[in-house]
C-alpha positions as CSV (number, residue, x, y, z in Angstrom):
1,M,1.0,19.3,-15.9
2,I,3.6,16.7,-15.1
3,V,6.2,19.4,-14.8
4,A,4.0,21.2,-12.3
5,I,3.5,18.0,-10.3
6,V,7.3,17.3,-10.2
7,A,8.0,21.0,-9.4
8,C,5.6,21.0,-6.5
9,E,7.0,17.7,-5.1
10,I,10.5,19.3,-5.3
11,G,9.2,22.5,-3.8
12,F,7.6,20.5,-0.9
13,W,10.9,18.8,0.0
14,V,13.0,22.0,-0.5
15,L,10.8,24.1,1.8
16,L,10.6,21.3,4.3
17,G,14.4,20.8,4.3
18,A,15.1,24.6,4.4
19,G,12.6,25.0,7.3
20,L,14.2,22.2,9.3
21,A,17.7,23.5,8.6
22,A,16.7,27.0,9.7
23,R,15.2,25.5,12.9
24,Y,18.0,23.2,13.9
25,L,21.2,24.3,12.2
26,L,20.7,28.1,12.1
27,K,18.5,28.4,15.2
28,A,16.4,30.8,13.3
29,R,12.9,30.0,14.7
30,A,11.1,32.8,12.9
31,L,12.5,31.9,9.5
32,S,11.9,28.2,10.2
33,T,8.2,28.9,11.0
34,V,7.8,31.0,7.8
35,L,9.3,28.2,5.6
36,L,7.4,25.4,7.3
37,V,4.1,27.3,7.1
38,S,4.8,27.8,3.4
39,V,4.9,24.1,2.7
40,P,1.1,23.8,2.2
41,L,1.3,26.7,-0.3
42,V,2.9,24.2,-2.7
43,D,-0.4,22.3,-2.7
44,V,-2.3,25.5,-3.4
45,A,0.0,26.2,-6.3
46,L,-0.6,22.8,-7.8
47,L,-4.4,23.2,-7.4
48,A,-4.1,26.6,-9.1
49,F,-2.0,25.3,-12.0
50,S,-4.5,22.5,-12.6
51,V,-7.5,24.8,-12.4
52,I,-5.9,27.4,-14.7
53,D,-4.9,24.6,-17.2
54,L,-8.4,23.2,-17.3
55,R,-10.1,26.6,-17.5
56,R,-7.9,27.5,-20.5
57,G,-9.2,24.4,-22.3
58,G,-6.4,22.0,-21.4
59,E,-7.3,18.3,-22.0
60,A,-8.4,16.8,-18.7
61,G,-6.2,13.7,-18.5
62,T,-4.2,11.4,-16.4
63,T,-1.8,14.2,-15.2
64,H,-4.7,16.1,-13.7
65,G,-5.8,12.9,-12.1
66,L,-2.3,12.5,-10.6
67,A,-2.5,16.1,-9.4
68,A,-5.6,15.1,-7.5
69,V,-3.9,12.1,-6.0
70,Y,-1.0,14.3,-5.0
71,L,-3.3,16.8,-3.3
72,G,-5.2,14.0,-1.5
73,V,-2.1,12.4,-0.2
74,S,-0.7,15.8,0.8
75,V,-3.8,16.6,2.8
76,A,-4.0,13.2,4.5
77,Y,-0.3,12.6,5.1
78,G,1.2,16.1,5.0
79,H,1.4,16.7,8.8
80,R,2.6,13.1,9.3
81,M,5.4,13.6,6.8
82,L,6.4,16.9,8.4
83,S,6.6,15.2,11.8
84,W,8.5,12.3,10.4
85,A,11.1,14.6,8.9
86,D,11.2,16.8,12.0
87,Q,12.0,13.8,14.3
88,R,14.8,12.6,12.1
89,F,16.3,16.0,11.6
90,A,16.1,16.8,15.3
91,H,17.8,13.5,16.1
92,R,20.5,13.8,13.6
93,F,21.4,17.4,13.9
94,A,20.1,18.7,17.3
95,G,20.6,15.8,19.7
96,G,16.9,15.0,19.8
97,P,15.5,11.6,20.8
98,P,15.5,8.8,18.3
99,P,12.5,8.8,15.9
100,V,9.4,7.0,17.0
101,R,9.2,3.6,15.3
102,P,6.0,1.8,14.4
103,P,4.9,-0.8,16.9
104,A,6.3,-4.3,16.5
105,K,4.7,-6.6,13.9
106,G,2.4,-9.2,15.3
107,T,1.1,-6.9,18.1
108,R,-2.3,-5.4,18.7
109,E,-0.7,-2.0,18.6
110,R,0.7,-2.7,15.1
111,A,-2.7,-3.9,13.9
112,A,-4.3,-0.6,15.2
113,H,-1.5,1.4,13.6
114,E,-2.1,-0.2,10.3
115,R,-5.8,0.5,10.5
116,R,-5.1,4.1,11.3
117,M,-2.8,4.3,8.3
118,W,-5.5,2.8,6.1
119,L,-7.9,5.5,7.3
120,R,-5.4,8.1,6.3
121,H,-5.3,6.4,2.9
122,L,-9.1,6.5,2.7
123,T,-9.0,10.2,3.6
124,A,-6.5,10.8,0.8
125,Y,-8.8,8.9,-1.6
126,V,-11.8,10.9,-0.6
127,V,-10.0,14.2,-0.9
128,G,-8.6,13.2,-4.3
129,G,-12.1,12.2,-5.4
130,L,-13.4,15.6,-4.4
131,V,-10.6,17.4,-6.3
132,L,-11.5,15.3,-9.4
133,G,-15.1,16.3,-8.9
134,L,-14.0,19.9,-8.8
135,F,-12.0,19.4,-12.0
136,T,-15.0,17.7,-13.7
137,A,-17.2,20.6,-12.7
138,L,-14.7,23.2,-14.1
139,V,-14.5,21.4,-17.4
140,G,-18.3,21.2,-17.5
141,D,-18.3,18.1,-19.7
142,A,-18.2,14.7,-18.1
143,G,-17.2,13.1,-21.4
144,R,-14.0,15.2,-21.5
145,T,-13.0,14.1,-18.0
146,L,-13.2,10.3,-18.3
147,A,-9.4,10.0,-18.2
148,L,-9.4,11.8,-14.9
149,W,-11.6,9.1,-13.4
150,N,-9.4,6.2,-14.7
151,V,-6.9,7.3,-12.1
152,M,-9.6,6.7,-9.4
153,R,-10.3,3.2,-10.8
154,L,-6.6,2.2,-10.2
155,W,-6.6,4.0,-6.8
156,T,-9.7,2.2,-5.8
157,L,-8.0,-1.1,-6.4
158,V,-4.9,0.0,-4.4
159,L,-7.1,1.2,-1.6
160,V,-8.9,-2.1,-1.4
161,I,-5.7,-4.1,-1.4
162,D,-4.2,-1.8,1.3
163,G,-7.4,-2.4,3.3
164,F,-7.0,-6.1,3.2
165,V,-3.4,-5.8,4.2
166,A,-4.1,-3.3,7.0
167,F,-7.0,-5.2,8.5
168,G,-5.1,-8.5,8.0
169,Y,-2.7,-7.4,10.7
170,A,-5.4,-8.1,13.2
171,F,-5.0,-11.8,12.4
172,A,-1.2,-11.8,12.2
173,R,0.7,-13.7,14.9
174,R,3.7,-12.3,16.7
175,P,6.9,-13.4,15.0
176,I,8.8,-16.3,16.7
177,S,11.6,-14.9,18.8
178,S,15.1,-16.0,18.3
179,T,17.0,-17.9,21.0
180,K,19.0,-14.9,22.0
181,D,15.7,-13.0,22.9
182,R,14.8,-15.7,25.5
């Protein structure tokens, strides 16, 4: 399973890079569209690999839990990652505008940005939990899937810490400006 996860991650970045190269370097819009639309198929492939492995009697373990995390993160952050890469590629290779930066620390806008990012994290968490529920149902024995849910325990802790940090930005002060900013 770990090989499938790594292969899907590599496939994601290869399809994304090839799609952007086709768009900006080769000026091949149709090819670019096909490649970029294919990026989510990597997630479908990982889900299929996981389901097939579990249906064939594979031991439901941490790697299946990591596959669920990967799928949750991909659903919640996938479009944002594509936009992030597109902005940078367009700027570097096609004379596009500079990439959009997050708001300055210590501002209300930054606090709102961090809360929105935490909500994306929460979405990833929920999707990952649903995928783990699917895996558990496919195995049909909750006892055999306990290792899957250990991943969620750790992810819950990460989500809570991320929430404290994200909502803590609401209380952060704007950094003290240097003398040359005055």
